[in-house]
Every structure is written in C-alpha cells, then in structure tokens.
C-alpha positions in Angstrom: 18.0 39.4 -20.5 21.5 37.5 -19.5 23.0 36.9 -16.3 26.1 38.7 -18.2 24.4 41.7 -19.0 22.4 42.0 -15.8 25.3 42.4 -13.5 25.0 42.0 -10.1 20.8 41.7 -10.6 21.3 38.1 -12.6 23.2 36.8 -9.6 20.5 37.4 -7.1 17.6 36.5 -9.5 19.5 32.9 -10.1 20.3 32.3 -6.4 17.0 33.1 -5.6 15.3 30.8 -8.1 17.6 28.0 -6.9 16.2 28.9 -3.4 12.7 29.0 -4.7 12.3 26.1 -6.7 12.1 23.1 -4.7 9.5 24.9 -2.4 7.5 26.3 -5.3 5.9 22.2 -5.4 7.1 21.5 -9.2 8.4 18.2 -7.5 6.4 15.3 -7.2 4.2 14.7 -4.2 2.5 11.5 -3.1 -1.6 12.1 -3.1 -3.6 10.1 -1.0 -5.9 7.8 -3.1 -9.4 6.5 -1.7 -9.5 2.4 -1.3 -12.1 0.1 0.2 -11.7 -3.3 2.2 -12.5 -6.1 0.3 -12.1 -8.7 3.5 -9.7 -8.3 6.4 -9.2 -11.1 9.1 -6.7 -13.7 10.8 -7.6 -16.8 8.7 -6.4 -17.3 5.6 -5.6 -20.4 3.2 -2.4 -18.5 2.4 0.0 -19.4 5.1 3.2 -17.8 3.5 4.0 -14.1 3.8 2.8 -12.2 0.2 1.7 -9.1 -0.9 -0.5 -9.4 -4.1 -1.8 -7.3 -6.5 -4.9 -8.3 -8.9 -5.9 -7.2 -12.2 -8.1 -9.6 -14.0 -11.2 -11.5 -12.7 -8.6 -15.0 -13.5 -5.8 -13.8 -11.0 -8.8 -12.8 -8.7 -10.4 -16.5 -8.9 -6.9 -18.4 -8.7 -5.6 -16.0 -5.4 -9.3 -16.6 -3.9 -9.0 -20.0 -4.9 -5.9 -20.6 -2.3 -7.1 -17.9 0.6 -10.9 -19.1 1.0 -11.5 -22.1 -1.1 -15.0 -23.4 -1.6 -16.2 -19.7 -1.2 -17.2 -17.4 -4.0 -15.0 -14.4 -4.4 -16.6 -10.9 -3.7 -17.6 -9.1 -7.1 -14.9 -6.5 -8.7 -15.0 -4.4 -11.7 -11.6 -5.4 -12.9 -11.9 -3.0 -15.8 -12.3 0.1 -13.1 -10.7 -1.5 -10.1 -7.8 -3.9 -9.0 -7.2 -5.4 -5.7 -4.0 -5.4 -3.6 -3.4 -7.1 -0.4 -1.3 -8.3 2.5 -1.0 -11.8 3.9 1.3 -12.1 6.8 1.6 -15.7 6.6 1.1 -18.2 9.5 1.4 -16.9 13.1 1.3 -19.2 15.9 -1.3 -17.1 17.7 -4.0 -14.5 17.7 -3.1 -11.1 18.1 -1.5 -10.7 14.8 -2.9 -8.1 12.6 -1.9 -6.4 9.5 -4.0 -3.2 8.2 -3.6 -1.0 5.0 -3.1 2.0 6.1 -2.9 4.3 2.7 -2.8 4.2 -0.6 -0.5 6.8 -2.3 0.4 8.0 -6.2 3.7 9.5 -6.5 3.6 10.4 -10.4 3.4 6.8 -12.3 4.2 4.9 -9.1 1.6 3.7 -6.5 2.5 2.5 -2.9 0.5 0.4 -0.7 1.2 1.1 2.8 0.3 -1.4 5.6 0.9 -1.8 9.2 1.7 -5.3 10.9 1.0 -5.8 14.5 1.9 -8.3 17.2 0.6 -8.8 20.6 2.2 -7.6 23.7 4.3 -10.5 25.0 2.0 -10.2 28.4 -1.5 -10.1 26.3 -3.7 -13.1 26.4 -4.0 -14.1 23.1 -5.7 -17.2 21.4 -3.3 -20.2 21.4 -4.1 -21.2 17.8 -2.4 -20.5 14.3 -3.5 -17.6 12.5 -2.4 -16.1 9.2 -3.6 -12.4 8.9 -4.3 -10.6 5.9 -6.0 -7.5 4.3 -7.3 -6.9 0.8 -8.4 -3.5 -0.8 -10.0 -2.6 -3.9 -8.6 0.5 -5.4 -8.9 2.1 -8.6 -6.9 0.5 -11.8 -3.7 1.7 -12.3 -1.6 0.3 -15.2 1.8 1.6 -13.2 4.2 -0.2 -10.9 2.5 -0.9 -7.4 5.0 -1.5 -4.4 4.4 -1.8 -0.9 5.7 -0.4 2.1 5.5 -1.6 6.2 4.7 1.3 7.9 6.3 0.6 12.1 5.5 -2.1 13.5 3.3 -1.6 16.4 2.6 -3.9 19.6 -0.8 -3.9 21.0 
C-alpha cells in the first residue's frame, strides 16, 4: 500500500509512525555494566590528574610502577578484563575523593562515570598532600572508552 493510494489513512499511518518510532526503543540506550574495585585510596605516586584505560599486562606493570612503586600489582586476566581508573592528582589536604559510580555501554562506546568530592571548607581534614584515585576492573572492551565526571559533591 502506498501513501498515495491509501488516501488520508496513509498520512495518519505515517504520522503515527513518526511519533511512535522514537518511543519504541529502536534507538541505542546505555546499558549498565558490572565493575569491581581493584584499588581505591588517597595516596598514589601519580601526582597529576589522569584518566587511564589499561588493556595489557605490560601497561598494567608500567602504571603500577608509577602508582605504587615497590609493590606487586594485583593480578588481572587481560584476555577477559581491563582496568579503568581515575587519578585526581595532588591535593592540598585530606577529604578529597574520587569514586567510579557507573560503567555504561552505549553501542560500541564505553563510558566510565565518576564523582569527585572535595571537603567542605568547615570540615576538619588531614593536613597533608593526598592524591586520590579509583581503579576498577571491567570486562574487556575493544571499542572507545570515555570518562565523564558526574556532579562534584561537597562532603
């Protein structure tokens, strides 16, 4: 049936399809993926802000040597997994944190979502330099990996 031979019914059908198509789930939607913390803390040897994706044992050894020199890195099976991480870099005191809150796949893209927190100015904190970080293990992904900061929260 063509729109021309269907008369007014074809136009109505066409309009209905235009309205319903975006609501029918045919577009891509982000899927939440599982992840596991490898290590999180406030003291890292990496003193500059950095977002990392590690896909090989050699990359892992090199990153770990910068992050935690003298310590053996946790075992990761890079044939099945990879590591994503966020390093905030050097901060002037305690009370700063970073937490990976979500990992999402949208088509071929992977997005690591994280939240930074900083101390309230009235909060009593450790008076020492810190370098907060969070490293997570996720299933191996061959496509692009992006990072997105969620809203910064005050503690």
